[in-house]
C-alpha angles and dihedrals in degrees: 000000000000093000095061090046092054090048092051090048092052093050092050091049092051091049091051091050092050091049090049091051093047092049091046092050091047092050090048092051092047091050092047092049090047090048093051092044099044104036097063086055089054096044111090110224087195089058096049091045090053090047091053092047090051089050093051091046090051093051098046108028086229137097118274132198127195113214120209132003122309119236126213127212120184103182132107084359134347109277130177121202124193116190101221144334139203126204120197137174118266120247141065094303107041118200125198117263101169143350120203122198097204139351127205127183140168118233144187111255091207094053089047092052089049089056098249106094115203110208120201140170093028119194122199112202120199096351117177113200120192122199114187130186107200126217090262092055097253122130124233093226114086127214111265119233095256089061092051116111115332092244088062094049117145123257114281089234095051114107114232098182115347110193118338125185119199122203123191095342128173131209121202119188116191117190113190091178095060119041115220094019098105116130129206118185115180132182098042116170135164144081139293117201124191110147097176139358089251092047136083122285112215129176132189113181134160135189139169113247122184090339096312128107110237124191124196124195126185131178128179125171094196105036096160091061091048094049090045088059095255129126115277136167113253145164126206136169141179118206128190138135095259098039141016126191134177138174130184123179140063124330142176130199112220141119085285105034119217127212135169122177149066117329126189129179131170142170120192093210129023088201093054092044092052093047090050091049093049096037087240129358138200093199118112115222130186118271119262133053144257131260135175125187117175150136105250127199126177127197129188090287104359139083121196125191111197128182087015116186110187130181128179123168106319095339125096127185143173128201150098130287129191120196118193131190107192125180112252093011135085114262112261142205122205133170148087134280122190114198127193094204136357117195111188093171090085091059109087115212087235089065089068092057116101118233089231143320089275094051110128096217091049091051089048092054092047092049091048094052092046099044107034135072113214131186110170123160116215132195131179135179090216137013125187118195116161108299091347117103109183126183134194092017121187115186144150136216116216125186120176116166108308093342117095130173143172114213121195105201095182142346140155120248131160090352089302140090121268124194131163152131138245115201125187120218117270088229094065144281094293093058096071128233146225137273124205119178140164124199111193132194091353132155102248092190087066090044093054091045092053091051092048095233114173130203131036110335133158118262130183141095116302151108131286125194119188132181116179136153147170137212092209129083112273091239091055100039120119129184090266091060096060125098130179144085143259139201126200129188123184135180131205096357140130144222106234117214094024117111103192095193094049090045092052092048091051091050091050090055087068097228135117114258142168121258088232088070090072102047104104096100142025131250111229120206136183098205132017128183124185128181125180141163133204132213140139095006094307132104114211113207101208092182142342111185123179120185120193140158091252097046150313130265127195126180133177137163142087135304113200094203093184086084100016095244128145134223108174135148122202149173126217124191108187126167111245137163090251093054140287101256110146118252124215125212147167125232118211138153118059135302128299092006094059122168117219121214120190106235090226090064092052096049102031114114119245 
């Protein structure tokens, strides 16, 4: 009997619980529906619109206007939507500062019912912000009240921004003081977080520039000091596939910004970076990238790069650079860079050619050469430039107005000492320049070998002085565009592949012959002196005198190197059993397959 009673009691209890749950759920639904239906009637759209306008005014320092009627949604969370907004400058002639397509924000229902809406988690959709520097140097954006004098600073607990999300924003920068410097950055998205004036300001924004996704991050623990043009700790970075940049240290925003801290910048590929900068480029740059790692410090008119580690292409350097901007004087760069290796062979001459007179990078280089003074000392353990392989190089770069030069104070080449100077034309980079060099006490056998010259050529230890130039741009200069002269003096050397006795015998026979027919021995000399000049595609050999114990050789004439031909006349006096009367000859054909004509054959009457 007791078991059925317990069963009936349990069933009744379950039914009562279900009814209680159902009634509770029904009451909850009714209350929720009533809440959602009644609260929008109690929320003043005029009040929330005014609250948003005050917020926008506080941010910008301008005058804002909300267009259209706000809408309120309470489920799943309270959300306010304003259709659009416009922010303008204050004053008799207002100018646009920003236009916002749509604004959404969460809010506290209680604060709204009490007449003081608190807006949070604000999202700006399709905002367009315009920053304009007028011709007189002033900026269209005005200082907001909380950046007014420090004694009137806002409460540390007041919230200047809260959390702001930006969707599909656009930044337009108009510079009326510099033509062609306007900037338009579309597709900006991200967040700005500044919960209180005493709190951290952090920004995470991204945009797509020239087809590449670019992310910008910024963090400052004392943003009021930074915005009030005082020193403040900060971190910022730019990240993209072509270029990355980061800085961490102390900064100040002013007419002359200040920064002190650790700076890093890198580009994986110079070619990719250039193509991104130009929006497409036909220039060919050396493989490899660019990286800079340094401690940077700026003064009022100075910039100092300490502990600089610099890499570009295959060259790496360390050093110090000082940049100075002095009133009444041209800006200057001074310092030292120590390279481990510089390989110029990976730099094609075409890479030096500008894409056009309107090319931005070309204009930048011209402006730099014309406006800056530079005195940078360079050193490198190794330099490769074509056939030249220099070691222990000490050089300097000098730029003064439109005059620019590279001076090689000392270097080792071919077991000798090489010094020289490259000077660009005062008329600009596309008007050529001049090269002066002196190679002293060098092994010219090694020099000829490095240049891959074939055929009989003088070898020995000696000194070469060369002075050549061109009036054409380097990237457009051919052999026919070079003028200049050289002198060469050698001691105790030889001309390999030149048998003086066999050569003299062939000349005496009075027949034409090939120079290769007299190559079974070498001609030793004690002293050799060569002097030549270059102009209009022709090298004039003013003299080439070789004095040896077994004879003397003298050659002079012209070498039209446009086509590689020869036109030389010479005299050889070689001791021989049949006598040592000098023989005279003419050299034609092309090098090294020269054809020798006895002079007697050319001048003998028929």
